[in-house]
N, C-alpha and C positions, 0 to 999 in steps of 0.2 A: 277440457281445463279451462278456466277463466279465464277472460279477458285482462284482468290485474295480476295474475300470475300469482296470486298472494301477497303481495306487496301491501306494505304499511308504513306509516309514516307518525312521526309522535304527534306533530300538529302540521296545519296546512296556514299560512297566512297569505293572504290576497291583498294587494293594495291596490285601490283604485282601478278595478278590474274592468277591461274593455270590450266589449264584443263585436265591434264595430256595426254597429245597427242600422247604420245608412251603406252599408254595405260597398263602402269606399273601394276596399279591396279586394273585390270579387269576392272569389270563394274562399278565400284564404282562413277566414275565420267561420266558415261554414262547420261548424261543429256545434254539438250539444254537450252541456256539462252533465256528468253523470250524477244523478241524485243518490247514488250509493256511495258515493265517493266519500262521504264525510265518516260512513262504517270503517273506511280505511284509516281515518285519521284518529289515532288511539286519543291524543288531546283534543280534539275538535276542529274547527275553521274559523277563523278570525276572518273578516272583511273589514278593511277601512275603506272609508269613502269619505266625500265631502260634500255635503248637503248644498254647498254652493258652487258646487261643478258645472260643466256644461251639459246640455241637454242628453246629448250623445253618450255621456258618463250615467246620466240618470239611469237613461234606459238600460245601458250594459248593467248597473246595477240592480234594477228590477228583473232581468234574466237572470241573474245569482239567486237574488230574493226568491223568485218563484221557483228555482230548482230546488232549496232547501227549505220551501214553506213549512210550516211546524216543526222543523227540528230544534231539540233544546241545545245539540252538541254545535249550533251554527251561532256566530253570534258577529252583530253588524255594528262597528263603532264610528262614528261620524264626529270628524276632527274639521269643522267648517271652515276654519282660517285658514288649510292645508291645499286648498284649491284640490287641482287634479296630482297634488302631491309633485309638484314639480318647481323648483327654484325659478322665481321669476312668472309664476303665476301668482298665486296669494300666497306661496309657502316664503317665508323672509328668510328661513336658515336651512341649512343642511341639517340640521338637529332635528331627530325623530326619536325622542326619550319614550314616547308609547309604542313605538316598534319593538325597541330594543327590551322595554318591559314585558311585550305578550311574549317574544323569543325566550325570555329568562325563565317566564311563568312557570310554574310545573301544576 
């Protein structure tokens, strides 16, 4: 039996993924992202990030990029003005229409 039990999803959307690159939380995030996960996401994987985020977030994004390197069913979407997608950072409003559009996309 495989580890994923045959589970598939329509799509996977990650928003500002973080992997604790400085190990601030010990081994809590000490895991590897399964590079075959994309095969179980029928509509692909979308990763929202901000090129203006802090260094830890950029390091985390690099882990995700390296995991899915070369896959055409994984897209990376940069929205610089949204910071780490948290109000008070550089995101000025709770509105996130790009996420809604991605969720509704077929």
